[in-house]
C-alpha positions as CSV (number, residue, x, y, z in Angstrom):
1,M,6.4,-21.6,-2.2
2,K,4.2,-18.8,-3.4
3,I,3.9,-16.0,-0.8
4,V,1.7,-13.0,-1.0
5,I,2.2,-10.1,1.5
6,L,-0.7,-7.7,2.0
7,T,0.5,-4.4,3.5
8,G,-1.2,-1.3,4.8
9,A,-0.4,1.9,6.6
10,G,1.0,0.2,9.7
11,M,3.8,-1.2,7.5
12,S,5.2,2.3,6.9
13,A,4.2,4.0,10.1
14,E,7.5,3.0,11.7
15,S,9.4,4.8,9.0
16,G,7.7,8.0,10.1
17,L,4.8,8.2,7.6
18,K,1.5,9.1,9.2
19,T,-1.3,6.7,8.9
20,F,-4.7,7.6,7.5
21,R,-6.8,6.7,10.5
22,D,-4.9,7.9,13.6
23,S,-6.0,11.0,15.5
24,N,-2.9,12.7,14.1
25,G,-3.5,11.1,10.7
26,L,-2.8,12.2,7.2
27,W,-6.3,13.6,6.6
28,E,-6.6,15.5,9.9
29,G,-7.9,19.0,9.1
30,H,-9.4,17.9,5.8
31,D,-12.6,16.1,4.9
32,V,-11.4,13.1,3.0
33,M,-13.6,13.9,0.0
34,E,-11.9,17.3,-0.3
35,V,-8.4,15.8,-0.9
36,A,-9.0,12.3,-2.1
37,S,-11.9,12.3,-4.6
38,P,-12.5,13.5,-8.2
39,T,-15.1,16.0,-7.0
40,G,-12.6,17.4,-4.5
41,F,-10.0,17.8,-7.2
42,A,-12.6,19.5,-9.6
43,K,-13.7,21.9,-6.8
44,D,-10.2,22.9,-5.5
45,P,-7.4,21.4,-7.5
46,E,-4.8,23.6,-5.7
47,L,-5.7,22.3,-2.3
48,V,-5.5,18.7,-3.5
49,L,-2.1,19.3,-5.3
50,D,-0.7,21.0,-2.2
51,F,-1.9,18.1,0.0
52,Y,-0.1,15.5,-2.1
53,N,3.0,17.8,-2.5
54,Q,3.3,17.7,1.3
55,R,2.9,13.9,1.4
56,R,5.5,13.6,-1.4
57,R,8.1,15.8,0.4
58,Q,7.6,13.8,3.5
59,L,8.1,10.5,1.7
60,L,11.4,11.6,0.2
61,E,12.7,12.3,3.8
62,V,12.1,8.8,5.2
63,E,13.6,5.4,4.7
64,P,12.4,1.8,4.6
65,N,12.2,0.3,8.1
66,S,13.5,-3.1,9.2
67,A,10.1,-4.8,8.4
68,H,10.4,-3.6,4.7
69,L,14.0,-4.9,4.6
70,A,13.1,-8.3,6.3
71,L,10.5,-9.1,3.6
72,T,13.1,-8.9,0.9
73,T,14.9,-11.9,2.5
74,L,12.0,-14.1,1.6
75,E,12.7,-13.7,-2.1
76,K,15.9,-15.8,-1.7
77,E,13.9,-19.0,-1.2
78,H,10.3,-18.2,-2.3
79,E,8.2,-16.6,-5.0
80,V,7.1,-13.4,-3.3
81,A,4.5,-10.8,-4.3
82,I,3.7,-7.7,-2.3
83,I,0.2,-6.2,-2.6
84,T,0.2,-2.9,-0.8
85,Q,-2.5,-0.3,0.0
86,N,0.3,2.2,0.6
87,V,1.2,4.8,-2.0
88,D,4.8,5.1,-0.9
89,D,7.8,3.4,-2.6
90,L,9.4,2.0,0.6
91,H,9.0,-1.7,-0.5
92,E,10.8,-1.0,-3.7
93,R,13.6,1.0,-2.0
94,A,14.0,-1.9,0.5
95,G,14.6,-4.2,-2.5
96,S,11.3,-6.0,-3.1
97,T,11.1,-6.8,-6.7
98,H,7.4,-7.6,-7.2
99,V,5.1,-4.9,-5.7
100,V,1.5,-4.3,-6.7
101,H,0.1,-0.9,-5.7
102,L,-3.7,-1.0,-5.2
103,H,-4.1,2.7,-4.4
104,G,-1.6,4.2,-6.8
105,E,1.9,5.7,-6.3
106,L,2.8,9.0,-4.7
107,L,5.9,9.4,-6.8
108,K,4.0,9.2,-10.1
109,V,1.5,11.5,-11.7
110,R,-0.8,11.0,-14.6
111,S,-2.8,12.9,-17.2
112,T,-6.3,14.0,-16.3
113,N,-7.5,13.0,-19.8
114,D,-5.4,9.9,-20.6
115,E,-4.8,7.4,-17.8
116,S,-2.2,5.6,-19.9
117,I,0.1,8.6,-19.5
118,V,1.9,8.0,-16.2
119,I,5.1,9.9,-15.3
120,D,7.6,9.5,-12.5
121,W,7.5,12.7,-10.4
122,R,9.5,13.6,-7.3
123,T,9.0,17.3,-7.0
124,D,5.9,19.5,-6.4
125,L,3.0,19.2,-8.8
126,N,1.3,22.5,-9.7
127,L,-1.5,23.8,-11.7
128,G,-0.1,24.3,-15.2
129,D,2.0,21.2,-15.2
130,L,0.7,19.5,-18.3
131,C,1.0,16.1,-20.1
132,E,2.2,15.9,-23.7
133,H,-1.3,16.5,-24.9
134,N,-1.6,19.7,-22.8
135,S,-3.9,18.2,-20.1
136,Q,-3.3,19.0,-16.4
137,L,-1.4,16.3,-14.5
138,R,-2.8,14.9,-11.3
139,P,-1.5,12.6,-8.6
140,H,-1.4,8.9,-9.6
141,I,-3.6,8.0,-6.7
142,V,-6.8,5.9,-6.7
143,W,-9.3,8.3,-5.1
144,F,-12.6,7.4,-3.5
145,G,-15.2,6.6,-6.1
146,E,-12.6,5.5,-8.7
147,E,-11.9,2.0,-10.0
148,V,-9.0,0.0,-8.5
149,P,-7.2,-1.0,-11.7
150,M,-4.7,-3.4,-10.1
151,M,-7.5,-5.4,-8.3
152,D,-7.7,-8.2,-10.8
153,V,-3.9,-8.7,-10.7
154,A,-4.1,-8.8,-6.9
155,I,-6.9,-11.3,-6.9
156,E,-5.0,-13.6,-9.2
157,L,-1.9,-13.5,-7.0
158,V,-3.9,-14.3,-3.9
159,Q,-5.7,-17.2,-5.6
160,R,-2.3,-18.8,-6.3
161,A,-0.8,-18.2,-2.8
162,D,0.5,-20.9,-0.5
163,I,1.1,-18.4,2.3
164,I,-0.6,-15.0,2.8
165,T,0.8,-12.5,5.3
166,I,-1.2,-9.4,6.3
167,V,0.8,-6.6,7.8
168,G,-0.4,-3.3,9.2
169,T,-3.9,-3.2,7.9
170,S,-7.2,-4.1,9.5
171,M,-8.5,-5.5,6.2
172,Q,-11.7,-3.7,6.9
173,V,-11.8,-1.4,3.9
174,Y,-13.1,-2.7,0.6
175,P,-12.3,-3.6,-2.1
176,A,-8.9,-4.6,-0.6
177,A,-10.6,-6.3,2.4
178,G,-12.2,-8.8,0.0
179,L,-8.9,-10.1,-1.3
180,I,-8.6,-12.7,1.5
181,D,-11.8,-14.3,0.3
182,Y,-9.9,-15.5,-2.8
183,S,-7.3,-17.3,-0.8
184,P,-7.0,-21.1,-1.4
185,Q,-8.2,-23.4,1.3
186,H,-4.7,-24.9,1.7
187,S,-3.1,-21.5,2.2
188,H,-1.8,-20.4,5.6
189,I,-2.5,-16.9,6.8
190,Y,-0.3,-14.7,9.0
191,F,-1.7,-11.5,10.5
192,V,0.6,-8.9,12.0
193,D,-1.0,-5.9,13.7
194,P,-0.7,-4.4,17.2
195,N,-4.5,-4.4,17.5
196,P,-5.6,-7.5,15.5
197,T,-9.2,-7.8,14.4
198,I,-9.0,-11.6,14.2
199,S,-7.8,-14.5,16.4
200,S,-5.4,-17.4,15.7
201,T,-6.9,-20.6,14.4
202,E,-5.5,-23.7,12.8
203,R,-5.2,-21.8,9.5
204,I,-4.4,-18.4,10.9
205,T,-1.4,-17.3,13.0
206,V,-1.8,-13.9,14.6
207,F,1.2,-11.8,15.9
208,A,-0.2,-8.8,17.9
209,E,2.9,-6.8,17.2
210,K,4.0,-3.7,15.2
211,A,5.5,-4.5,11.8
212,T,9.2,-4.4,12.8
213,I,8.6,-7.0,15.5
214,G,6.0,-9.1,13.9
215,V,7.4,-9.5,10.4
216,P,10.6,-11.2,11.5
217,K,8.5,-13.6,13.6
218,V,6.5,-14.5,10.5
219,I,9.6,-15.1,8.5
220,Q,11.1,-17.2,11.2
221,N,7.9,-19.2,11.3
222,I,7.8,-19.7,7.6
223,N,11.4,-20.8,7.5
224,F,10.8,-23.3,10.3
225,K,7.5,-24.7,9.0
226,F,8.0,-24.6,5.3
């Protein structure tokens, strides 16, 4: 059975990572274009680097939650791919082996002049930190206005899926929101979110729960039905 898991900020919120859209969210106090766009980086690179340095420090202080860990159990019986909008590494730390990051990875940086130069990075990134070709390094994050390089990989995985599980994301933000349009007609869709934007149908099963409660229910349902 081919299973694709689509995860968003709600997946990691219970580990203590702030979500982008809450009133106390990640971007509070910053216009999003100041800290998550090429123009913002060009205008004030120190502000942008500091913003992501704070996010990186926070990430290194938290751990995967029980929902991350639960998903790894599916790999024992099924072919599982996780497509995440999150930039954290909590899926990998939990033990998931096939993770596609749509929006980049916080614990990596890349050259501003050569996108093929990507470096693991767990400390603060500062002005003057250069790649091997003496170009400034930047967060390995897909900013607003930039291409999503892993989108084609994600589409191909969804097209082959027998089961699709959406966790902690409203699927309202494109291009990620368009992924579900590529799902095969035979596939069954599970949706886990405390405030679901869709309702259950013959093809869709909704669990109006936070990730740590809803994900085990999905797994139990999959093991019972399939």
